[in-house]
N, CA and C atoms as a LAMMPS dump frame, in Angstrom:
ITEM: TIMESTEP
0
ITEM: NUMBER OF ATOMS
522
ITEM: BOX BOUNDS ff ff ff
-5.0000000000000000e+02 5.0000000000000000e+02
-5.0000000000000000e+02 5.0000000000000000e+02
-5.0000000000000000e+02 5.0000000000000000e+02
ITEM: ATOMS id mol type element x y z
1 1 1 N -227.519 10.574 229.573
2 1 2 C -228.449 9.725 229.209
3 1 3 C -229.382 8.859 230.17
4 2 1 N -228.267 8.225 230.958
5 2 2 C -229.142 7.401 231.813
6 2 3 C -229.698 8.103 233.21
7 3 1 N -228.623 9.456 233.757
8 3 2 C -229.435 10.508 234.519
9 3 3 C -230.46 11.228 234.021
10 4 1 N -231.032 11.787 233.274
11 4 2 C -231.973 12.617 232.592
12 4 3 C -233.012 11.131 232.18
13 5 1 N -232.697 10.323 231.404
14 5 2 C -234.152 9.301 231.58
15 5 3 C -234.595 8.588 233.395
16 6 1 N -233.57 8.62 233.969
17 6 2 C -234.275 8.204 235.22
18 6 3 C -234.937 9.334 236.115
19 7 1 N -234.362 10.865 235.648
20 7 2 C -234.916 11.645 236.457
21 7 3 C -236.047 11.855 235.826
22 8 1 N -236.444 12.072 234.502
23 8 2 C -237.911 11.968 233.829
24 8 3 C -238.81 10.882 234.535
25 9 1 N -238.4 9.785 233.924
26 9 2 C -239.12 8.333 234.414
27 9 3 C -239.681 8.762 236.435
28 10 1 N -238.993 9.238 236.825
29 10 2 C -239.371 9.305 238.24
30 10 3 C -239.784 10.589 239.108
31 11 1 N -239.39 11.445 238.391
32 11 2 C -240.503 12.606 238.318
33 11 3 C -242.109 12.552 238.212
34 12 1 N -241.98 11.775 237.268
35 12 2 C -243.514 11.611 236.177
36 12 3 C -244.091 10.648 237.262
37 13 1 N -243.314 9.379 237.663
38 13 2 C -244 8.697 238.625
39 13 3 C -244.587 9.212 240.036
40 14 1 N -243.839 10.019 240.348
41 14 2 C -243.718 10.789 241.808
42 14 3 C -244.458 12.143 241.539
43 15 1 N -245.097 12.478 240.106
44 15 2 C -246.021 13.602 240.145
45 15 3 C -247.538 12.833 240.531
46 16 1 N -248.26 11.794 240.396
47 16 2 C -249.206 10.923 240.51
48 16 3 C -248.895 10.191 241.778
49 17 1 N -247.788 9.723 242.284
50 17 2 C -248.111 8.722 243.21
51 17 3 C -246.807 9.065 244.464
52 18 1 N -246.608 9.968 245.488
53 18 2 C -245.76 10.109 246.174
54 18 3 C -244.939 9.32 246.649
55 19 1 N -245.705 8.106 247.203
56 19 2 C -245.75 7.132 248.246
57 19 3 C -245.343 5.762 247.027
58 20 1 N -245.186 6.063 245.678
59 20 2 C -244.664 4.435 244.985
60 20 3 C -242.7 3.893 245.292
61 21 1 N -243.532 3.242 245.363
62 21 2 C -241.752 2.034 245.708
63 21 3 C -240.931 2.278 244.253
64 22 1 N -240.43 3.159 243.597
65 22 2 C -239.277 2.596 242.631
66 22 3 C -238.059 1.509 242.91
67 23 1 N -238.289 0.961 241.843
68 23 2 C -237.008 -0.357 241.553
69 23 3 C -236.295 0.127 240.647
70 24 1 N -236.268 0.654 239.567
71 24 2 C -236.036 0.949 238.268
72 24 3 C -236.195 -0.882 237.897
73 25 1 N -234.67 -0.341 236.468
74 25 2 C -234.416 -1.405 235.873
75 25 3 C -233.56 -2.582 237.033
76 26 1 N -233.863 -3.973 236.261
77 26 2 C -233.013 -5.425 236.959
78 26 3 C -231.891 -4.681 236.673
79 27 1 N -230.593 -4.765 237.842
80 27 2 C -229.233 -4.797 237.014
81 27 3 C -228.899 -6.206 236.973
82 28 1 N -228.515 -6.706 235.886
83 28 2 C -227.753 -7.997 235.592
84 28 3 C -226.717 -8.017 235.991
85 29 1 N -226.286 -8.676 237.459
86 29 2 C -225.087 -8.689 237.777
87 29 3 C -224.343 -10.037 237.126
88 30 1 N -225.036 -10.94 236.495
89 30 2 C -224.548 -11.829 235.867
90 30 3 C -223.625 -11.405 235.121
91 31 1 N -223.677 -10.606 234.363
92 31 2 C -222.785 -9.708 233.438
93 31 3 C -221.806 -8.781 233.843
94 32 1 N -221.985 -8.275 234.798
95 32 2 C -221.49 -7.027 235.008
96 32 3 C -222.09 -5.953 234.927
97 33 1 N -222.453 -4.803 236.352
98 33 2 C -223.356 -3.7 235.94
99 33 3 C -221.668 -2.866 236.406
100 34 1 N -221.454 -1.767 235.415
101 34 2 C -219.848 -0.749 235.968
102 34 3 C -220.31 0.155 237.206
103 35 1 N -220.114 0.397 238.295
104 35 2 C -220.762 1.231 239.57
105 35 3 C -220.58 2.546 238.919
106 36 1 N -220.555 3.587 237.611
107 36 2 C -221.011 4.58 237.62
108 36 3 C -222.88 4.727 237.091
109 37 1 N -222.247 3.594 236.447
110 37 2 C -223.823 3.099 235.686
111 37 3 C -224.676 2.9 237.194
112 38 1 N -224.358 1.793 238.127
113 38 2 C -225.578 1.7 239.175
114 38 3 C -225.993 2.901 240.208
115 39 1 N -224.561 3.408 240.202
116 39 2 C -224.947 4.809 241.113
117 39 3 C -225.482 5.935 240.726
118 40 1 N -225.534 6.182 239.002
119 40 2 C -226.562 7.306 238.49
120 40 3 C -227.695 6.736 238.489
121 41 1 N -228.152 5.217 238.358
122 41 2 C -229.749 4.844 238.406
123 41 3 C -230.028 4.905 239.615
124 42 1 N -229.5 4.402 240.935
125 42 2 C -230.066 4.768 242.417
126 42 3 C -230.151 5.854 242.579
127 43 1 N -229.7 6.989 242.674
128 43 2 C -230.12 7.958 242.757
129 43 3 C -231.249 8.455 242.399
130 44 1 N -232.259 7.344 241.399
131 44 2 C -233.32 7.885 241.37
132 44 3 C -233.91 6.619 241.269
133 45 1 N -233.917 5.837 242.155
134 45 2 C -234.571 4.716 242.453
135 45 3 C -234.623 4.74 244.085
136 46 1 N -235.421 3.616 244.801
137 46 2 C -236.016 3.315 246.003
138 46 3 C -234.832 2.488 246.415
139 47 1 N -234.643 1.163 245.471
140 47 2 C -234.104 0.232 245.747
141 47 3 C -233.11 -0.22 244.753
142 48 1 N -232.091 -0.81 245.008
143 48 2 C -231.242 -1.482 243.845
144 48 3 C -231.862 -3.056 243.793
145 49 1 N -232.928 -2.955 242.079
146 49 2 C -233.103 -4.122 242.201
147 49 3 C -231.746 -4.768 240.964
148 50 1 N -231.461 -6.592 241.761
149 50 2 C -230.32 -7.11 241.083
150 50 3 C -230.775 -8.329 240.614
151 51 1 N -230.106 -8.799 239.641
152 51 2 C -230.635 -10.092 238.779
153 51 3 C -229.163 -10.936 238.699
154 52 1 N -228.632 -12.171 239.999
155 52 2 C -227.544 -12.849 239.759
156 52 3 C -227.573 -14.546 240.248
157 53 1 N -227.603 -15.297 239.592
158 53 2 C -227.302 -16.526 240.023
159 53 3 C -226.307 -17.557 240.476
160 54 1 N -226.423 -17.684 241.65
161 54 2 C -225.243 -18.814 242.405
162 54 3 C -226.213 -18.796 244.17
163 55 1 N -224.897 -19.099 244.646
164 55 2 C -224.942 -19.243 245.835
165 55 3 C -224.961 -18.079 246.605
166 56 1 N -224.741 -17.93 247.917
167 56 2 C -224.948 -17.006 248.841
168 56 3 C -223.463 -16.429 248.961
169 57 1 N -222.39 -17.115 249.025
170 57 2 C -221.355 -16.873 249.23
171 57 3 C -220.73 -15.945 247.654
172 58 1 N -221.204 -16.65 246.37
173 58 2 C -221.26 -15.987 245.003
174 58 3 C -221.65 -14.621 244.905
175 59 1 N -222.448 -14.271 246.178
176 59 2 C -223.068 -13.134 245.795
177 59 3 C -222.439 -11.749 247.342
178 60 1 N -222.051 -12.654 247.86
179 60 2 C -221.66 -11.825 249.321
180 60 3 C -221.039 -10.151 248.782
181 61 1 N -220.153 -10.569 248.057
182 61 2 C -218.824 -9.247 247.99
183 61 3 C -219.64 -8.098 246.913
184 62 1 N -220.828 -8.638 245.982
185 62 2 C -221.246 -7.969 245.193
186 62 3 C -222.128 -7.029 246.089
187 63 1 N -222.56 -7.587 246.744
188 63 2 C -224.149 -6.627 247.907
189 63 3 C -223.349 -5.941 248.671
190 64 1 N -222.717 -6.646 249.001
191 64 2 C -221.386 -5.631 250.337
192 64 3 C -221.138 -3.971 249.252
193 65 1 N -220.636 -4.439 248.3
194 65 2 C -219.756 -3.243 247.459
195 65 3 C -221.575 -2.543 247.13
196 66 1 N -222.703 -3.028 246.605
197 66 2 C -223.339 -2.298 246.218
198 66 3 C -224.193 -1.7 246.893
199 67 1 N -224.271 -1.877 248.809
200 67 2 C -224.919 -1.744 249.346
201 67 3 C -224.092 -0.163 249.621
202 68 1 N -222.955 -0.877 249.809
203 68 2 C -221.542 0.387 250.592
204 68 3 C -222.073 2.105 249.463
205 69 1 N -221.747 1.484 248.059
206 69 2 C -221.772 2.335 246.772
207 69 3 C -223.289 2.674 246.707
208 70 1 N -224.111 2.71 247.338
209 70 2 C -225.625 3.23 247.347
210 70 3 C -226.461 3.819 248.04
211 71 1 N -225.885 3.243 249.436
212 71 2 C -226.794 3.019 250.877
213 71 3 C -228.758 2.428 250.341
214 72 1 N -228.989 2.275 249.605
215 72 2 C -229.967 1.359 249.722
216 72 3 C -230.568 -0.352 249.766
217 73 1 N -231.345 -0.047 249.874
218 73 2 C -231.699 -1.518 249.744
219 73 3 C -231.395 -2.248 248.511
220 74 1 N -231.33 -3.778 249.215
221 74 2 C -231.196 -4.507 247.777
222 74 3 C -232.171 -5.548 247.785
223 75 1 N -233.002 -5.85 246.467
224 75 2 C -234.236 -6.621 246.131
225 75 3 C -233.382 -7.202 244.706
226 76 1 N -233.687 -8.717 245.558
227 76 2 C -232.665 -9.687 244.647
228 76 3 C -234.221 -10.248 243.368
229 77 1 N -234.385 -9.354 242.584
230 77 2 C -235.272 -9.656 241.355
231 77 3 C -235.422 -10.735 240.504
232 78 1 N -234.533 -11.752 240.332
233 78 2 C -234.397 -12.747 239.518
234 78 3 C -233.243 -13.442 239.743
235 79 1 N -233.592 -14.916 240.4
236 79 2 C -232.768 -15.776 240.356
237 79 3 C -233.073 -17.422 241.185
238 80 1 N -232.697 -18.11 240.535
239 80 2 C -233.24 -19.604 241.396
240 80 3 C -232.459 -20.556 241.171
241 81 1 N -232.283 -21.575 241.864
242 81 2 C -231.519 -22.682 241.372
243 81 3 C -232.306 -24.021 241.057
244 82 1 N -231.479 -24.591 239.884
245 82 2 C -232.18 -25.769 239.184
246 82 3 C -231.097 -26.965 239.215
247 83 1 N -231.863 -27.745 238.274
248 83 2 C -231.467 -29.295 238.63
249 83 3 C -231.359 -29.443 236.807
250 84 1 N -230.374 -30.278 236.52
251 84 2 C -230.487 -30.687 235.09
252 84 3 C -231.235 -31.521 234.94
253 85 1 N -231.732 -32.336 233.909
254 85 2 C -232.357 -33.469 233.236
255 85 3 C -232.376 -33.923 231.89
256 86 1 N -233.002 -34.868 231.575
257 86 2 C -233.36 -34.867 229.758
258 86 3 C -233.815 -34.209 229.199
259 87 1 N -234.748 -33.241 230.088
260 87 2 C -235.715 -32.61 229.394
261 87 3 C -235.362 -30.71 229.663
262 88 1 N -234.412 -31.107 230.337
263 88 2 C -233.521 -29.983 230.776
264 88 3 C -231.703 -29.813 230.332
265 89 1 N -231.394 -29.813 229.793
266 89 2 C -230.117 -30.358 229.662
267 89 3 C -228.755 -28.703 229.753
268 90 1 N -229.798 -27.922 229.419
269 90 2 C -228.713 -26.577 229.584
270 90 3 C -229.72 -25.661 230.344
271 91 1 N -229.962 -25.924 231.698
272 91 2 C -230.681 -24.736 232.143
273 91 3 C -230.101 -23.765 232.83
274 92 1 N -230.766 -22.854 232.454
275 92 2 C -230.191 -21.201 233.283
276 92 3 C -230.294 -21.06 234.719
277 93 1 N -229.268 -20.809 235.364
278 93 2 C -229.55 -20.799 236.767
279 93 3 C -228.224 -21.512 237.614
280 94 1 N -228.244 -21.371 238.588
281 94 2 C -227.055 -22.446 239.582
282 94 3 C -227.662 -23.875 239.321
283 95 1 N -226.668 -24.491 238.904
284 95 2 C -227.287 -26.011 238.578
285 95 3 C -227.079 -26.781 240.231
286 96 1 N -227.47 -27.538 240.473
287 96 2 C -227.222 -28.492 242.082
288 96 3 C -227.733 -30.172 241.282
289 97 1 N -227.085 -30.769 242.026
290 97 2 C -226.602 -32.013 241.228
291 97 3 C -228.258 -32.855 241.313
292 98 1 N -228.961 -32.188 242.728
293 98 2 C -230.116 -33.194 242.665
294 98 3 C -231.377 -32.282 243.178
295 99 1 N -232.652 -32.792 243.344
296 99 2 C -233.299 -31.547 243.841
297 99 3 C -233.05 -31.267 245.359
298 100 1 N -232.741 -32.395 246.597
299 100 2 C -232.48 -32.155 247.454
300 100 3 C -231.478 -30.926 247.696
301 101 1 N -230.953 -31.29 246.853
302 101 2 C -229.251 -29.766 247.397
303 101 3 C -229.913 -28.692 247.017
304 102 1 N -230.863 -28.626 245.883
305 102 2 C -231.431 -27.215 244.993
306 102 3 C -232.34 -26.905 246.474
307 103 1 N -232.948 -27.181 246.945
308 103 2 C -233.914 -26.966 248.279
309 103 3 C -233.007 -26.163 249.187
310 104 1 N -231.607 -26.757 249.88
311 104 2 C -230.838 -26.936 250.986
312 104 3 C -230.235 -25.627 250.331
313 105 1 N -229.317 -25.437 248.97
314 105 2 C -228.865 -24.166 248.48
315 105 3 C -229.72 -23.272 248.132
316 106 1 N -231.52 -23.246 248.277
317 106 2 C -232.37 -21.95 248.523
318 106 3 C -232.299 -21.625 249.776
319 107 1 N -232.881 -22.977 250.589
320 107 2 C -232.867 -22.457 251.93
321 107 3 C -231.659 -21.662 252.671
322 108 1 N -230.22 -22.03 252.222
323 108 2 C -229.276 -21.538 252.724
324 108 3 C -228.567 -20.119 252.305
325 109 1 N -229.3 -19.858 250.919
326 109 2 C -229.229 -18.374 250.335
327 109 3 C -229.936 -17.41 251.25
328 110 1 N -231.444 -17.799 251.199
329 110 2 C -232.705 -17.267 251.896
330 110 3 C -232.086 -17.085 253.2
331 111 1 N -231.884 -17.582 254.216
332 111 2 C -231.812 -17.87 255.12
333 111 3 C -230.161 -16.552 255.508
334 112 1 N -229.495 -16.485 254.61
335 112 2 C -228.549 -15.508 255.151
336 112 3 C -228.323 -14.349 254.522
337 113 1 N -229.342 -14.167 253.424
338 113 2 C -229.575 -12.803 252.378
339 113 3 C -230.362 -12.481 252.997
340 114 1 N -231.654 -13.048 254.232
341 114 2 C -232.871 -12.543 254.731
342 114 3 C -232.367 -11.646 255.648
343 115 1 N -231.116 -12.367 256.62
344 115 2 C -231.002 -11.702 257.742
345 115 3 C -229.957 -10.598 257.683
346 116 1 N -229.643 -9.742 256.376
347 116 2 C -229.024 -8.411 256.273
348 116 3 C -229.807 -7.594 256.313
349 117 1 N -229.632 -6.597 257.028
350 117 2 C -230.502 -5.339 257.35
351 117 3 C -230.782 -4.507 255.751
352 118 1 N -230.103 -5.092 254.49
353 118 2 C -230.392 -4.263 253.555
354 118 3 C -230.862 -4.772 252.682
355 119 1 N -230.933 -6.289 253.003
356 119 2 C -231.874 -6.883 251.61
357 119 3 C -233.237 -7.605 251.95
358 120 1 N -234.044 -7.058 251.146
359 120 2 C -235.625 -6.461 251.597
360 120 3 C -236.543 -7.805 250.656
361 121 1 N -236.097 -8.43 249.936
362 121 2 C -236.831 -9.862 248.81
363 121 3 C -235.885 -9.884 247.874
364 122 1 N -236.998 -11.357 247.996
365 122 2 C -236.168 -11.731 246.682
366 122 3 C -237.413 -12.548 245.68
367 123 1 N -237.216 -12.225 244.442
368 123 2 C -238.43 -12.954 243.304
369 123 3 C -237.783 -14.208 242.699
370 124 1 N -238.059 -14.95 242.926
371 124 2 C -237.972 -16.593 242.723
372 124 3 C -238.577 -16.587 241.121
373 125 1 N -237.602 -17.199 240.374
374 125 2 C -237.669 -16.547 238.862
375 125 3 C -238.222 -18.244 238.206
376 126 1 N -239.233 -18.524 238.287
377 126 2 C -239.713 -19.411 236.937
378 126 3 C -240.781 -20.607 238.239
379 127 1 N -241.499 -20.594 237.675
380 127 2 C -243.223 -21.412 238.425
381 127 3 C -242.838 -22.806 237.902
382 128 1 N -242.926 -22.82 236.486
383 128 2 C -243.419 -24.046 235.851
384 128 3 C -241.976 -23.915 234.642
385 129 1 N -241.428 -24.959 235.006
386 129 2 C -240.705 -25.079 234.568
387 129 3 C -240.482 -25.142 232.295
388 130 1 N -239.636 -24.674 231.907
389 130 2 C -239.586 -24.432 230.149
390 130 3 C -238.618 -25.625 229.569
391 131 1 N -239.241 -26.45 229.11
392 131 2 C -238.143 -27.462 228.846
393 131 3 C -237.568 -27.188 227.274
394 132 1 N -236.535 -28.173 226.997
395 132 2 C -235.998 -27.963 225.813
396 132 3 C -236.903 -27.801 224.341
397 133 1 N -238.089 -28.114 224.311
398 133 2 C -238.939 -28.604 223.35
399 133 3 C -239.675 -27.157 222.964
400 134 1 N -239.363 -26.663 223.585
401 134 2 C -239.915 -24.889 223.765
402 134 3 C -238.258 -23.899 223.91
403 135 1 N -238.042 -24.269 224.644
404 135 2 C -236.366 -23.476 224.643
405 135 3 C -235.279 -24.574 224.448
406 136 1 N -235.088 -24.484 223.405
407 136 2 C -233.722 -25.409 222.948
408 136 3 C -232.408 -25.122 223.849
409 137 1 N -231.724 -24.139 223.52
410 137 2 C -230.769 -23.065 224.084
411 137 3 C -230.553 -23.57 225.329
412 138 1 N -231.487 -22.556 226.253
413 138 2 C -231.201 -22.483 227.573
414 138 3 C -232.549 -22.892 228.188
415 139 1 N -232.797 -23.864 229.427
416 139 2 C -234.364 -24.134 229.552
417 139 3 C -234.151 -23.361 230.682
418 140 1 N -235.522 -22.9 230.958
419 140 2 C -235.77 -21.784 232.552
420 140 3 C -235.933 -23.025 234.203
421 141 1 N -235.547 -23.077 234.596
422 141 2 C -236.276 -23.619 235.694
423 141 3 C -237.304 -23.415 236.666
424 142 1 N -237.871 -24.49 237.368
425 142 2 C -239.31 -23.5 237.659
426 142 3 C -239.741 -24.736 239.355
427 143 1 N -240.767 -24.801 239.747
428 143 2 C -241.467 -25.306 240.979
429 143 3 C -241.773 -26.438 240.549
430 144 1 N -242.322 -26.503 239.274
431 144 2 C -243.198 -27.536 238.473
432 144 3 C -242.871 -28.155 237.402
433 145 1 N -243.2 -29.088 237.135
434 145 2 C -243.272 -29.706 235.31
435 145 3 C -243.794 -28.907 234.556
436 146 1 N -243.939 -28.898 233.557
437 146 2 C -244.943 -28.763 232.303
438 146 3 C -246.47 -29.384 232.436
439 147 1 N -246.22 -30.322 233.582
440 147 2 C -247.667 -30.813 233.573
441 147 3 C -248.059 -31.09 235.289
442 148 1 N -247.562 -29.906 235.824
443 148 2 C -247.749 -29.483 237.24
444 148 3 C -247.15 -30.091 238.329
445 149 1 N -246.495 -31.651 238.229
446 149 2 C -245.652 -32.128 239.158
447 149 3 C -244.725 -31.247 239.855
448 150 1 N -244.69 -31.544 240.834
449 150 2 C -243.897 -30.615 241.881
450 150 3 C -242.491 -31.32 241.742
451 151 1 N -241.387 -30.424 241.856
452 151 2 C -240.051 -30.62 242.185
453 151 3 C -239.645 -30.586 243.699
454 152 1 N -240.118 -31.632 244.416
455 152 2 C -240.032 -31.482 245.822
456 152 3 C -238.527 -31.979 246.09
457 153 1 N -237.962 -31.438 247.108
458 153 2 C -238.693 -31.068 248.336
459 153 3 C -238.872 -29.485 248.322
460 154 1 N -238.822 -28.481 247.203
461 154 2 C -238.614 -27.457 246.765
462 154 3 C -239.721 -26.305 247.385
463 155 1 N -240.614 -26.865 247.096
464 155 2 C -241.917 -26.47 247.919
465 155 3 C -242.023 -26.085 249.621
466 156 1 N -241.841 -27.413 249.628
467 156 2 C -241.751 -27.508 251.235
468 156 3 C -240.963 -26.299 252.02
469 157 1 N -239.585 -26.371 251.561
470 157 2 C -238.801 -25.984 251.88
471 157 3 C -238.779 -24.273 251.614
472 158 1 N -239.681 -24.115 250.865
473 158 2 C -240.164 -22.677 250.309
474 158 3 C -241.222 -21.986 251.461
475 159 1 N -242.163 -22.776 251.984
476 159 2 C -243.062 -22.631 252.648
477 159 3 C -242.524 -22.649 253.974
478 160 1 N -241.724 -23.685 254.263
479 160 2 C -241.007 -23.292 256.088
480 160 3 C -239.95 -22.329 255.868
481 161 1 N -239.422 -21.562 254.972
482 161 2 C -238.774 -20.557 255.271
483 161 3 C -239.9 -19.296 255.343
484 162 1 N -240.586 -19.399 254.195
485 162 2 C -241.55 -17.824 254.485
486 162 3 C -242.195 -18.384 255.784
487 163 1 N -242.78 -19.35 256.396
488 163 2 C -243.616 -18.962 257.532
489 163 3 C -242.799 -18.235 258.572
490 164 1 N -240.86 -18.867 258.573
491 164 2 C -240.218 -17.806 259.413
492 164 3 C -239.373 -17.29 258.959
493 165 1 N -240.151 -16.448 258.096
494 165 2 C -239.126 -15.35 257.307
495 165 3 C -238.465 -13.909 257.862
496 166 1 N -239.933 -13.799 259.137
497 166 2 C -239.261 -12.486 260.108
498 166 3 C -238.436 -13.018 261.067
499 167 1 N -238.528 -13.905 261.573
500 167 2 C -237.304 -14.751 262.59
501 167 3 C -236.195 -14.89 262.17
502 168 1 N -236.06 -15.446 260.775
503 168 2 C -234.749 -15.024 260.045
504 168 3 C -234.41 -13.615 259.913
505 169 1 N -234.979 -12.783 259.556
506 169 2 C -234.687 -11.269 259.341
507 169 3 C -234.251 -10.572 260.753
508 170 1 N -234.764 -10.959 261.969
509 170 2 C -234.318 -10.867 263.097
510 170 3 C -232.67 -11.593 263.83
511 171 1 N -232.63 -12.399 262.787
512 171 2 C -231.036 -13.532 263.076
513 171 3 C -231.481 -14.411 263.975
514 172 1 N -232.623 -14.756 264.104
515 172 2 C -232.804 -16.341 264.748
516 172 3 C -233.042 -17.085 263.711
517 173 1 N -232.585 -18.155 264.47
518 173 2 C -232.451 -19.778 263.172
519 173 3 C -233.577 -20.71 264.168
520 174 1 N -234.927 -20.733 263.515
521 174 2 C -235.986 -21.36 263.922
522 174 3 C -235.504 -22.978 264.129
């Protein structure tokens, strides 16, 4: 079923746009993805897009295995780090003890991941926090609270990393 679905979807896209970059569905590595599912889908995509919350060392075995299995570039489509608070007692994602540690974990992950030749991007999940009043079960982390107040030093850390992303990608540490 997966092979047929992706074959038809890929052919439809390619019919109208030969140069379209096909990501396919985001593989939810938080719950596990069977290797046969991954290899079937990756036959029809240009990139392996995945979701997985955790620090870089938590990703390493997964990234190495998926890269070897598929031969495709890896795109981290959904992840982030968060901090618990009164408004976010059960946040989604990897929880850091404070905002400074959160920013350090982001920087550590990003510099290591982008130094890999098979890692092509990371989508940070969440700009504005979704507090327990809107989402009682698992709150969503963000870079700002609902009133527009940034969670420093995360924005500065992201800016610093983004400014030097190509240097990190070349294995240099600015």
